C-alpha positions in Angstrom: 118.5 191.7 -7.6 120.3 191.0 -10.9 119.3 188.0 -12.9 121.5 186.4 -15.5 119.9 184.3 -18.2 121.9 181.7 -20.0 120.4 181.0 -23.4 121.2 177.9 -25.5 120.1 179.2 -28.9 120.6 175.8 -30.5 117.7 174.5 -28.5 115.4 177.5 -28.1 116.1 179.4 -31.3 115.2 183.0 -31.0 112.3 182.5 -28.5 114.5 184.1 -25.8 113.5 187.5 -27.2 110.3 187.1 -25.2 112.5 187.6 -22.1 112.6 191.4 -22.9 109.0 191.7 -21.5 110.2 190.5 -18.1 113.7 191.9 -17.6 114.8 194.5 -15.0 117.2 197.2 -16.0 120.2 195.4 -14.4 119.4 191.9 -15.8 121.8 190.2 -18.3 121.2 187.8 -21.2 124.1 185.6 -22.4 123.2 183.9 -25.7 125.4 181.0 -26.6 125.3 180.1 -30.3 126.9 177.6 -32.7 127.0 177.1 -36.5 123.9 174.8 -35.9 121.9 177.6 -34.2 118.8 178.5 -36.2 118.5 181.9 -37.8 116.5 184.8 -36.2 113.3 185.9 -37.7 113.1 189.5 -39.0 110.5 190.4 -36.4 112.8 189.3 -33.6 115.8 191.1 -35.2 113.7 194.3 -35.1 112.6 193.6 -31.5 116.3 193.1 -30.6 117.4 196.4 -32.3 114.5 198.4 -30.6 115.1 197.0 -27.2 117.1 198.9 -24.5 118.7 195.5 -23.6 122.0 194.4 -25.2 122.4 190.6 -24.9 125.9 189.3 -25.1 126.4 186.7 -27.9 129.0 184.0 -27.2 130.2 181.7 -30.0 130.7 178.1 -29.0 132.8 175.7 -31.1 131.2 172.4 -31.8 134.2 170.5 -33.0 134.9 167.2 -31.3 138.5 167.1 -30.0 140.0 163.6 -29.9 143.0 162.9 -27.7 
């Protein structure tokens, strides 16, 4: 069964990298980020690059739209 993980990087930072230890081959990670999302540590960038998983990164606009 495929799992889809929705990650709010503004709130969890890059701690979602720990999911790699628990993923199945057909699982999916969707990482939502804004200009307020914290930066990733070098250790986690290396883990991301070495992982067989390829999360999808989705930019979210934070501008308030007034009618």
